ZADREN-608713 format. One record per residue (C-alpha): y, x, z; residue in three letters; residue number from 1. Coordinates in nm, 2 decimals, padded with zeros to 4 digits. Example, Ala and Ser with C-alpha at 12.3 -4.5 7.8 and 13.67 -1.06 7.14 Angstrom:
<atoms>
<atom yy="-00.45" xx="01.23" zz="00.78" rest="ala" nr="1"/>
<atom yy="-00.11" xx="01.37" zz="00.71" rest="ser" nr="2"/>
</atoms>
This chain:
<atoms>
<atom yy="14.23" xx="08.06" zz="05.48" rest="met" nr="1"/>
<atom yy="14.42" xx="07.94" zz="05.79" rest="asn" nr="2"/>
<atom yy="14.73" xx="08.12" zz="05.93" rest="trp" nr="3"/>
<atom yy="14.53" xx="08.28" zz="06.22" rest="leu" nr="4"/>
<atom yy="14.29" xx="08.45" zz="05.98" rest="thr" nr="5"/>
<atom yy="14.58" xx="08.57" zz="05.76" rest="arg" nr="6"/>
<atom yy="14.76" xx="08.73" zz="06.06" rest="val" nr="7"/>
<atom yy="14.44" xx="08.89" zz="06.19" rest="arg" nr="8"/>
<atom yy="14.36" xx="09.04" zz="05.86" rest="asn" nr="9"/>
<atom yy="14.72" xx="09.18" zz="05.83" rest="ala" nr="10"/>
<atom yy="14.68" xx="09.38" zz="06.15" rest="ile" nr="11"/>
<atom yy="14.58" xx="09.75" zz="06.07" rest="pro" nr="12"/>
<atom yy="14.22" xx="09.81" zz="06.17" rest="phe" nr="13"/>
<atom yy="14.17" xx="10.05" zz="06.46" rest="ile" nr="14"/>
<atom yy="13.82" xx="10.18" zz="06.52" rest="ala" nr="15"/>
<atom yy="13.69" xx="10.13" zz="06.88" rest="lys" nr="16"/>
<atom yy="13.66" xx="10.45" zz="07.08" rest="arg" nr="17"/>
<atom yy="13.31" xx="10.56" zz="07.15" rest="asp" nr="18"/>
<atom yy="13.23" xx="10.49" zz="07.52" rest="ser" nr="19"/>
<atom yy="12.89" xx="10.63" zz="07.61" rest="pro" nr="20"/>
<atom yy="12.68" xx="10.42" zz="07.84" rest="asp" nr="21"/>
<atom yy="12.63" xx="10.72" zz="08.07" rest="asn" nr="22"/>
<atom yy="13.00" xx="10.80" zz="08.11" rest="leu" nr="23"/>
<atom yy="12.98" xx="10.64" zz="08.46" rest="trp" nr="24"/>
<atom yy="12.69" xx="10.60" zz="08.70" rest="ile" nr="25"/>
<atom yy="12.65" xx="10.37" zz="09.00" rest="lys" nr="26"/>
<atom yy="12.56" xx="10.54" zz="09.33" rest="cys" nr="27"/>
<atom yy="12.24" xx="10.39" zz="09.47" rest="thr" nr="28"/>
<atom yy="12.37" xx="10.48" zz="09.82" rest="gly" nr="29"/>
<atom yy="12.71" xx="10.32" zz="09.83" rest="cys" nr="30"/>
<atom yy="12.72" xx="10.13" zz="09.50" rest="ala" nr="31"/>
<atom yy="13.04" xx="10.31" zz="09.39" rest="gln" nr="32"/>
<atom yy="13.10" xx="10.39" zz="09.03" rest="met" nr="33"/>
<atom yy="13.12" xx="10.77" zz="08.98" rest="ile" nr="34"/>
<atom yy="13.23" xx="10.97" zz="08.68" rest="phe" nr="35"/>
<atom yy="12.90" xx="11.12" zz="08.54" rest="ala" nr="36"/>
<atom yy="13.04" xx="11.47" zz="08.49" rest="lys" nr="37"/>
<atom yy="13.17" xx="11.48" zz="08.85" rest="glu" nr="38"/>
<atom yy="12.83" xx="11.36" zz="08.98" rest="tyr" nr="39"/>
<atom yy="12.65" xx="11.63" zz="08.77" rest="glu" nr="40"/>
<atom yy="12.89" xx="11.90" zz="08.88" rest="asp" nr="41"/>
<atom yy="12.83" xx="11.80" zz="09.24" rest="asn" nr="42"/>
<atom yy="12.45" xx="11.86" zz="09.20" rest="leu" nr="43"/>
<atom yy="12.37" xx="11.49" zz="09.16" rest="ser" nr="44"/>
<atom yy="12.52" xx="11.42" zz="09.50" rest="val" nr="45"/>
<atom yy="12.76" xx="11.13" zz="09.55" rest="cys" nr="46"/>
<atom yy="13.11" xx="11.26" zz="09.64" rest="pro" nr="47"/>
<atom yy="13.19" xx="10.94" zz="09.83" rest="val" nr="48"/>
<atom yy="12.89" xx="10.89" zz="10.06" rest="cys" nr="49"/>
<atom yy="12.69" xx="11.21" zz="10.02" rest="asn" nr="50"/>
<atom yy="12.38" xx="11.03" zz="09.89" rest="his" nr="51"/>
<atom yy="12.15" xx="11.28" zz="09.73" rest="his" nr="52"/>
<atom yy="12.03" xx="11.15" zz="09.40" rest="gly" nr="53"/>
<atom yy="11.68" xx="11.21" zz="09.27" rest="arg" nr="54"/>
<atom yy="11.65" xx="11.50" zz="09.03" rest="ile" nr="55"/>
<atom yy="11.36" xx="11.64" zz="08.82" rest="gly" nr="56"/>
<atom yy="11.20" xx="11.99" zz="08.82" rest="pro" nr="57"/>
<atom yy="11.41" xx="12.15" zz="08.55" rest="thr" nr="58"/>
<atom yy="11.73" xx="12.05" zz="08.71" rest="thr" nr="59"/>
<atom yy="11.60" xx="12.17" zz="09.05" rest="arg" nr="60"/>
<atom yy="11.49" xx="12.51" zz="08.91" rest="phe" nr="61"/>
<atom yy="11.83" xx="12.57" zz="08.75" rest="his" nr="62"/>
<atom yy="12.00" xx="12.50" zz="09.08" rest="gln" nr="63"/>
<atom yy="11.78" xx="12.73" zz="09.28" rest="leu" nr="64"/>
<atom yy="11.66" xx="13.03" zz="09.09" rest="phe" nr="65"/>
<atom yy="11.87" xx="13.33" zz="08.99" rest="asp" nr="66"/>
<atom yy="11.99" xx="13.28" zz="08.64" rest="glu" nr="67"/>
<atom yy="11.74" xx="13.39" zz="08.38" rest="gly" nr="68"/>
<atom yy="11.49" xx="13.50" zz="08.63" rest="ser" nr="69"/>
<atom yy="11.24" xx="13.21" zz="08.62" rest="trp" nr="70"/>
<atom yy="10.96" xx="13.08" zz="08.40" rest="ile" nr="71"/>
<atom yy="10.77" xx="12.75" zz="08.42" rest="val" nr="72"/>
<atom yy="10.40" xx="12.79" zz="08.49" rest="leu" nr="73"/>
<atom yy="10.15" xx="12.59" zz="08.29" rest="ala" nr="74"/>
<atom yy="09.96" xx="12.32" zz="08.47" rest="asn" nr="75"/>
<atom yy="09.58" xx="12.36" zz="08.48" rest="pro" nr="76"/>
<atom yy="09.38" xx="12.13" zz="08.25" rest="lys" nr="77"/>
<atom yy="09.22" xx="11.84" zz="08.43" rest="thr" nr="78"/>
<atom yy="09.02" xx="11.52" zz="08.36" rest="val" nr="79"/>
<atom yy="09.29" xx="11.26" zz="08.28" rest="glu" nr="80"/>
<atom yy="09.11" xx="10.93" zz="08.34" rest="asp" nr="81"/>
<atom yy="08.80" xx="11.00" zz="08.55" rest="pro" nr="82"/>
<atom yy="08.75" xx="10.63" zz="08.65" rest="leu" nr="83"/>
<atom yy="08.85" xx="10.48" zz="08.31" rest="lys" nr="84"/>
<atom yy="09.10" xx="10.27" zz="08.51" rest="phe" nr="85"/>
<atom yy="09.28" xx="09.98" zz="08.38" rest="arg" nr="86"/>
<atom yy="09.51" xx="09.72" zz="08.54" rest="asp" nr="87"/>
<atom yy="09.77" xx="09.54" zz="08.33" rest="ser" nr="88"/>
<atom yy="09.78" xx="09.86" zz="08.13" rest="lys" nr="89"/>
<atom yy="09.54" xx="10.15" zz="08.06" rest="lys" nr="90"/>
<atom yy="09.59" xx="10.45" zz="08.29" rest="tyr" nr="91"/>
<atom yy="09.59" xx="10.68" zz="07.98" rest="val" nr="92"/>
<atom yy="09.88" xx="10.47" zz="07.84" rest="asp" nr="93"/>
<atom yy="10.07" xx="10.50" zz="08.16" rest="arg" nr="94"/>
<atom yy="10.03" xx="10.88" zz="08.15" rest="leu" nr="95"/>
<atom yy="10.15" xx="10.89" zz="07.79" rest="lys" nr="96"/>
<atom yy="10.45" xx="10.68" zz="07.88" rest="ser" nr="97"/>
<atom yy="10.54" xx="10.89" zz="08.18" rest="ala" nr="98"/>
<atom yy="10.51" xx="11.21" zz="07.97" rest="arg" nr="99"/>
<atom yy="10.74" xx="11.07" zz="07.70" rest="ala" nr="100"/>
<atom yy="11.00" xx="10.96" zz="07.96" rest="glu" nr="101"/>
<atom yy="11.01" xx="11.29" zz="08.16" rest="thr" nr="102"/>
<atom yy="10.89" xx="11.55" zz="07.92" rest="gly" nr="103"/>
<atom yy="10.66" xx="11.68" zz="08.19" rest="glu" nr="104"/>
<atom yy="10.28" xx="11.72" zz="08.20" rest="ala" nr="105"/>
<atom yy="10.24" xx="11.55" zz="08.53" rest="asp" nr="106"/>
<atom yy="10.42" xx="11.48" zz="08.86" rest="ala" nr="107"/>
<atom yy="10.42" xx="11.84" zz="09.00" rest="leu" nr="108"/>
<atom yy="10.56" xx="12.14" zz="08.81" rest="ile" nr="109"/>
<atom yy="10.56" xx="12.50" zz="08.93" rest="asn" nr="110"/>
<atom yy="10.80" xx="12.78" zz="08.83" rest="ala" nr="111"/>
<atom yy="10.80" xx="13.15" zz="08.93" rest="gln" nr="112"/>
<atom yy="11.12" xx="13.35" zz="08.96" rest="gly" nr="113"/>
<atom yy="11.37" xx="13.49" zz="09.21" rest="arg" nr="114"/>
<atom yy="11.62" xx="13.36" zz="09.46" rest="ile" nr="115"/>
<atom yy="11.89" xx="13.62" zz="09.56" rest="glu" nr="116"/>
<atom yy="11.66" xx="13.88" zz="09.41" rest="gly" nr="117"/>
<atom yy="11.36" xx="13.78" zz="09.61" rest="gln" nr="118"/>
<atom yy="11.04" xx="13.67" zz="09.43" rest="pro" nr="119"/>
<atom yy="10.92" xx="13.32" zz="09.49" rest="ile" nr="120"/>
<atom yy="10.71" xx="13.04" zz="09.35" rest="val" nr="121"/>
<atom yy="10.85" xx="12.69" zz="09.37" rest="ile" nr="122"/>
<atom yy="10.67" xx="12.36" zz="09.31" rest="gly" nr="123"/>
<atom yy="10.87" xx="12.04" zz="09.25" rest="val" nr="124"/>
<atom yy="10.74" xx="11.69" zz="09.25" rest="gln" nr="125"/>
<atom yy="10.91" xx="11.45" zz="09.00" rest="asp" nr="126"/>
<atom yy="10.94" xx="11.09" zz="09.13" rest="phe" nr="127"/>
<atom yy="11.02" xx="10.98" zz="08.78" rest="ala" nr="128"/>
<atom yy="10.66" xx="11.06" zz="08.68" rest="phe" nr="129"/>
<atom yy="10.47" xx="10.76" zz="08.81" rest="met" nr="130"/>
<atom yy="10.65" xx="10.78" zz="09.15" rest="gly" nr="131"/>
<atom yy="10.55" xx="11.14" zz="09.20" rest="gly" nr="132"/>
<atom yy="10.20" xx="11.01" zz="09.29" rest="ser" nr="133"/>
<atom yy="09.93" xx="11.25" zz="09.39" rest="met" nr="134"/>
<atom yy="09.63" xx="11.27" zz="09.16" rest="gly" nr="135"/>
<atom yy="09.39" xx="11.54" zz="09.05" rest="ile" nr="136"/>
<atom yy="09.65" xx="11.70" zz="08.83" rest="ala" nr="137"/>
<atom yy="09.90" xx="11.73" zz="09.12" rest="val" nr="138"/>
<atom yy="09.63" xx="11.88" zz="09.34" rest="gly" nr="139"/>
<atom yy="09.53" xx="12.13" zz="09.08" rest="glu" nr="140"/>
<atom yy="09.90" xx="12.23" zz="09.01" rest="ala" nr="141"/>
<atom yy="09.96" xx="12.27" zz="09.38" rest="phe" nr="142"/>
<atom yy="09.66" xx="12.50" zz="09.42" rest="ile" nr="143"/>
<atom yy="09.76" xx="12.69" zz="09.11" rest="ala" nr="144"/>
<atom yy="10.11" xx="12.74" zz="09.26" rest="gly" nr="145"/>
<atom yy="09.96" xx="12.87" zz="09.58" rest="ile" nr="146"/>
<atom yy="09.73" xx="13.12" zz="09.40" rest="his" nr="147"/>
<atom yy="10.02" xx="13.24" zz="09.19" rest="thr" nr="148"/>
<atom yy="10.22" xx="13.31" zz="09.50" rest="ala" nr="149"/>
<atom yy="09.93" xx="13.49" zz="09.66" rest="ile" nr="150"/>
<atom yy="09.88" xx="13.71" zz="09.35" rest="ala" nr="151"/>
<atom yy="10.26" xx="13.79" zz="09.35" rest="ala" nr="152"/>
<atom yy="10.26" xx="13.84" zz="09.73" rest="asn" nr="153"/>
<atom yy="10.55" xx="13.60" zz="09.77" rest="cys" nr="154"/>
<atom yy="10.63" xx="13.27" zz="09.94" rest="pro" nr="155"/>
<atom yy="10.55" xx="12.92" zz="09.81" rest="tyr" nr="156"/>
<atom yy="10.81" xx="12.65" zz="09.84" rest="val" nr="157"/>
<atom yy="10.72" xx="12.29" zz="09.76" rest="ile" nr="158"/>
<atom yy="10.98" xx="12.01" zz="09.70" rest="phe" nr="159"/>
<atom yy="10.81" xx="11.68" zz="09.78" rest="thr" nr="160"/>
<atom yy="10.90" xx="11.34" zz="09.63" rest="ala" nr="161"/>
<atom yy="10.62" xx="11.09" zz="09.61" rest="ser" nr="162"/>
<atom yy="10.51" xx="10.74" zz="09.68" rest="gly" nr="163"/>
<atom yy="10.17" xx="10.88" zz="09.79" rest="gly" nr="164"/>
<atom yy="09.82" xx="10.88" zz="09.63" rest="ala" nr="165"/>
<atom yy="09.77" xx="10.77" zz="09.27" rest="arg" nr="166"/>
<atom yy="09.58" xx="10.45" zz="09.29" rest="met" nr="167"/>
<atom yy="09.44" xx="10.48" zz="08.93" rest="gln" nr="168"/>
<atom yy="09.23" xx="10.77" zz="09.05" rest="glu" nr="169"/>
<atom yy="09.10" xx="10.60" zz="09.37" rest="gly" nr="170"/>
<atom yy="08.91" xx="10.82" zz="09.61" rest="ile" nr="171"/>
<atom yy="08.96" xx="11.13" zz="09.38" rest="leu" nr="172"/>
<atom yy="09.33" xx="11.11" zz="09.46" rest="ser" nr="173"/>
<atom yy="09.27" xx="11.11" zz="09.84" rest="leu" nr="174"/>
<atom yy="09.03" xx="11.40" zz="09.80" rest="met" nr="175"/>
<atom yy="09.33" xx="11.61" zz="09.70" rest="gln" nr="176"/>
<atom yy="09.46" xx="11.60" zz="10.06" rest="met" nr="177"/>
<atom yy="09.19" xx="11.82" zz="10.21" rest="pro" nr="178"/>
<atom yy="09.19" xx="12.04" zz="09.91" rest="lys" nr="179"/>
<atom yy="09.56" xx="12.11" zz="09.93" rest="met" nr="180"/>
<atom yy="09.53" xx="12.16" zz="10.30" rest="thr" nr="181"/>
<atom yy="09.28" xx="12.44" zz="10.24" rest="val" nr="182"/>
<atom yy="09.52" xx="12.58" zz="09.98" rest="gly" nr="183"/>
<atom yy="09.80" xx="12.60" zz="10.25" rest="val" nr="184"/>
<atom yy="09.55" xx="12.78" zz="10.48" rest="gln" nr="185"/>
<atom yy="09.48" xx="13.03" zz="10.20" rest="glu" nr="186"/>
<atom yy="09.85" xx="13.11" zz="10.18" rest="leu" nr="187"/>
<atom yy="09.86" xx="13.16" zz="10.56" rest="arg" nr="188"/>
<atom yy="09.55" xx="13.38" zz="10.56" rest="asp" nr="189"/>
<atom yy="09.74" xx="13.60" zz="10.30" rest="ala" nr="190"/>
<atom yy="10.03" xx="13.62" zz="10.55" rest="gly" nr="191"/>
<atom yy="10.28" xx="13.44" zz="10.32" rest="leu" nr="192"/>
<atom yy="10.53" xx="13.18" zz="10.41" rest="pro" nr="193"/>
<atom yy="10.49" xx="12.81" zz="10.31" rest="tyr" nr="194"/>
<atom yy="10.82" xx="12.62" zz="10.31" rest="ile" nr="195"/>
<atom yy="10.84" xx="12.24" zz="10.26" rest="val" nr="196"/>
<atom yy="11.16" xx="12.07" zz="10.14" rest="val" nr="197"/>
<atom yy="11.12" xx="11.69" zz="10.17" rest="leu" nr="198"/>
<atom yy="11.34" xx="11.49" zz="09.93" rest="thr" nr="199"/>
<atom yy="11.39" xx="11.12" zz="09.88" rest="asp" nr="200"/>
<atom yy="11.14" xx="10.96" zz="09.90" rest="pro" nr="201"/>
<atom yy="10.83" xx="11.13" zz="10.05" rest="thr" nr="202"/>
<atom yy="10.56" xx="10.90" zz="10.18" rest="ser" nr="203"/>
<atom yy="10.19" xx="10.81" zz="10.20" rest="gly" nr="204"/>
<atom yy="09.92" xx="11.07" zz="10.16" rest="gly" nr="205"/>
<atom yy="10.17" xx="11.34" zz="10.06" rest="val" nr="206"/>
<atom yy="10.35" xx="11.29" zz="10.39" rest="met" nr="207"/>
<atom yy="10.02" xx="11.28" zz="10.58" rest="ala" nr="208"/>
<atom yy="09.90" xx="11.62" zz="10.43" rest="ser" nr="209"/>
<atom yy="10.08" xx="11.91" zz="10.27" rest="tyr" nr="210"/>
<atom yy="10.43" xx="11.78" zz="10.32" rest="ala" nr="211"/>
<atom yy="10.40" xx="11.83" zz="10.70" rest="met" nr="212"/>
<atom yy="10.20" xx="12.16" zz="10.70" rest="leu" nr="213"/>
<atom yy="10.49" xx="12.40" zz="10.64" rest="gly" nr="214"/>
<atom yy="10.59" xx="12.70" zz="10.84" rest="asp" nr="215"/>
<atom yy="10.94" xx="12.55" zz="10.80" rest="val" nr="216"/>
<atom yy="11.03" xx="12.19" zz="10.72" rest="his" nr="217"/>
<atom yy="11.36" xx="12.12" zz="10.56" rest="ile" nr="218"/>
<atom yy="11.49" xx="11.78" zz="10.43" rest="ala" nr="219"/>
<atom yy="11.78" xx="11.67" zz="10.22" rest="glu" nr="220"/>
<atom yy="12.03" xx="11.43" zz="10.39" rest="pro" nr="221"/>
<atom yy="11.95" xx="11.06" zz="10.40" rest="lys" nr="222"/>
<atom yy="11.61" xx="11.10" zz="10.25" rest="ala" nr="223"/>
<atom yy="11.35" xx="10.83" zz="10.31" rest="thr" nr="224"/>
<atom yy="11.05" xx="11.00" zz="10.48" rest="leu" nr="225"/>
<atom yy="10.75" xx="10.79" zz="10.59" rest="ala" nr="226"/>
<atom yy="10.38" xx="10.75" zz="10.60" rest="phe" nr="227"/>
<atom yy="10.38" xx="10.37" zz="10.55" rest="thr" nr="228"/>
<atom yy="10.64" xx="10.10" zz="10.48" rest="gly" nr="229"/>
<atom yy="10.89" xx="09.98" zz="10.74" rest="arg" nr="230"/>
<atom yy="10.78" xx="09.62" zz="10.71" rest="arg" nr="231"/>
<atom yy="10.41" xx="09.70" zz="10.77" rest="val" nr="232"/>
<atom yy="10.50" xx="09.89" zz="11.09" rest="ile" nr="233"/>
<atom yy="10.72" xx="09.61" zz="11.22" rest="glu" nr="234"/>
<atom yy="10.46" xx="09.34" zz="11.15" rest="asn" nr="235"/>
<atom yy="10.20" xx="09.56" zz="11.33" rest="thr" nr="236"/>
<atom yy="10.39" xx="09.64" zz="11.64" rest="ile" nr="237"/>
<atom yy="10.59" xx="09.31" zz="11.64" rest="arg" nr="238"/>
<atom yy="10.92" xx="09.50" zz="11.70" rest="glu" nr="239"/>
<atom yy="11.23" xx="09.57" zz="11.50" rest="lys" nr="240"/>
<atom yy="11.27" xx="09.94" zz="11.42" rest="leu" nr="241"/>
<atom yy="11.60" xx="10.13" zz="11.44" rest="pro" nr="242"/>
<atom yy="11.82" xx="10.11" zz="11.13" rest="asp" nr="243"/>
<atom yy="11.79" xx="10.49" zz="11.07" rest="asp" nr="244"/>
<atom yy="11.41" xx="10.49" zz="11.12" rest="phe" nr="245"/>
<atom yy="11.22" xx="10.69" zz="10.85" rest="gln" nr="246"/>
<atom yy="11.53" xx="10.89" zz="10.75" rest="thr" nr="247"/>
<atom yy="11.56" xx="11.26" zz="10.75" rest="ser" nr="248"/>
<atom yy="11.81" xx="11.26" zz="11.04" rest="gln" nr="249"/>
<atom yy="11.58" xx="11.04" zz="11.25" rest="tyr" nr="250"/>
<atom yy="11.29" xx="11.28" zz="11.20" rest="leu" nr="251"/>
<atom yy="11.51" xx="11.58" zz="11.28" rest="leu" nr="252"/>
<atom yy="11.63" xx="11.42" zz="11.60" rest="asp" nr="253"/>
<atom yy="11.26" xx="11.35" zz="11.70" rest="his" nr="254"/>
<atom yy="11.14" xx="11.70" zz="11.63" rest="gly" nr="255"/>
<atom yy="10.95" xx="11.65" zz="11.30" rest="met" nr="256"/>
<atom yy="11.19" xx="11.86" zz="11.09" rest="leu" nr="257"/>
<atom yy="11.35" xx="12.20" zz="11.15" rest="asp" nr="258"/>
<atom yy="11.67" xx="12.13" zz="10.96" rest="met" nr="259"/>
<atom yy="11.85" xx="11.89" zz="10.73" rest="val" nr="260"/>
<atom yy="12.03" xx="12.08" zz="10.45" rest="val" nr="261"/>
<atom yy="12.27" xx="11.96" zz="10.19" rest="ser" nr="262"/>
<atom yy="12.17" xx="12.04" zz="09.83" rest="arg" nr="263"/>
<atom yy="12.47" xx="12.27" zz="09.78" rest="lys" nr="264"/>
<atom yy="12.33" xx="12.49" zz="10.06" rest="asp" nr="265"/>
<atom yy="11.96" xx="12.48" zz="09.98" rest="leu" nr="266"/>
<atom yy="11.96" xx="12.80" zz="09.76" rest="arg" nr="267"/>
<atom yy="12.13" xx="13.01" zz="10.03" rest="glu" nr="268"/>
<atom yy="11.91" xx="12.86" zz="10.31" rest="thr" nr="269"/>
<atom yy="11.59" xx="12.92" zz="10.12" rest="ile" nr="270"/>
<atom yy="11.70" xx="13.27" zz="10.03" rest="gly" nr="271"/>
<atom yy="11.78" xx="13.35" zz="10.39" rest="arg" nr="272"/>
<atom yy="11.45" xx="13.21" zz="10.51" rest="leu" nr="273"/>
<atom yy="11.23" xx="13.40" zz="10.27" rest="ile" nr="274"/>
<atom yy="11.42" xx="13.71" zz="10.37" rest="gly" nr="275"/>
<atom yy="11.32" xx="13.65" zz="10.73" rest="tyr" nr="276"/>
<atom yy="10.96" xx="13.54" zz="10.67" rest="leu" nr="277"/>
<atom yy="10.83" xx="13.72" zz="10.36" rest="ala" nr="278"/>
<atom yy="10.63" xx="14.03" zz="10.40" rest="pro" nr="279"/>
<atom yy="10.82" xx="14.36" zz="10.42" rest="gln" nr="280"/>
<atom yy="10.89" xx="14.50" zz="10.08" rest="gly" nr="281"/>
<atom yy="10.82" xx="14.17" zz="09.90" rest="val" nr="282"/>
<atom yy="11.16" xx="14.19" zz="09.72" rest="ala" nr="283"/>
<atom yy="11.09" xx="14.53" zz="09.58" rest="ala" nr="284"/>
</atoms>
């Protein structure tokens, strides 16, 4: 045993402090390291650059609904792999993996409850579930949310977050667009408000259909909102697009949105809107 080993062994052992990997997070907007508790308390919004992080349905419901007033609605049963699709991995295996990671049945979850005492049905797309992609299950969940709102005589609010159609379901995915458009019309025929809140990112077939059919369109700050990719457009028109192109502020400035609202103000804003737009006596 050499002298270095003897000295090292003579030093009293001090256990390392536990340091959880999730103690700090890195903001995807400004790359600053943020204390996770501070980030969570700030509704998953960066206190440095105001970048609004992506959040799932359960977190969203807790932020919006009156405490203890809401329940999650079961998604309708659907055919899970109608095309028996396989690329580098079976589609059914991708679904199992997404469900294990998110704890959700599919990319759109509905809940029914109250905001400031007013009844409402809210649907939230989860980008963590296969990019929030729109397939048969998402279409059926959307229609189920609409029908629940009609039965309860209350507004339906959808929070969009999606990369577009789910390629593993081919044309069946695209067929959800007209179906969901008809669902929106059913809500309108019942005289009930349909409010869309676009979150980061919303694109593709979702942006081309029910995401832009609302009575009121709201977006979170700095959200990416697009039909197709920036590079595709630039290559097509042979021009460079503005730096803020396909952002919520750009769409607001060009008349495609009614307002851009910070996450901390969303609950109050939606509560005020449904108070204005909902049928008389709906809160009774």
